[in-house]
C-alpha positions in Angstrom: 6.8 -2.6 -1.7 3.8 -2.6 -4.0 2.0 -5.6 -5.4 2.1 -5.3 -9.2 -0.9 -6.4 -11.1 -1.5 -7.0 -14.8 -4.8 -6.8 -16.7 -6.9 -9.9 -16.7 -7.0 -9.5 -20.5 -3.3 -10.3 -20.6 -4.0 -13.9 -19.4 -0.7 -15.8 -19.6 1.0 -13.2 -21.8 4.5 -12.2 -20.8 4.5 -8.8 -22.6 2.1 -6.5 -20.7 1.8 -3.3 -18.7 1.5 -3.8 -14.9 0.0 -1.4 -12.3 1.2 -0.9 -8.8 -1.2 0.9 -6.5 0.3 4.1 -5.3 3.4 3.5 -7.4 2.7 3.7 -11.1 2.9 1.6 -14.1 5.7 -0.5 -15.6 6.5 -2.8 -18.6 6.6 -6.4 -17.5 9.7 -6.9 -19.6 11.5 -4.2 -17.6 10.2 -4.6 -14.0 13.1 -2.7 -12.4 11.8 0.7 -13.7 8.4 2.3 -13.6 6.5 5.4 -14.5 5.2 7.1 -11.3 1.6 8.2 -11.4 -0.5 9.9 -8.8 -3.9 8.6 -7.8 -5.4 11.7 -9.5 -3.6 11.0 -12.8 -4.5 7.3 -12.7 -8.2 8.2 -12.1 -8.2 10.7 -14.9 -6.6 8.1 -17.2 -9.3 5.5 -16.3 -12.1 8.0 -16.8 -10.8 8.8 -20.2 -10.5 5.2 -21.2 -14.0 4.5 -20.1 -15.5 7.4 -22.1 -13.5 6.6 -25.2 -15.1 3.3 -25.9 
């Protein structure tokens, strides 16, 4: 089982996206389902976000 984490920017918000290392991402309102992502896909996503600022 993975530990799901949400962004520190979400603070105490209930509606957020959570990340599970080696698992994928999920909506905090629907925790029983998730979108699987490979490490490579997640790294590419983060790189794109960092360069888009």
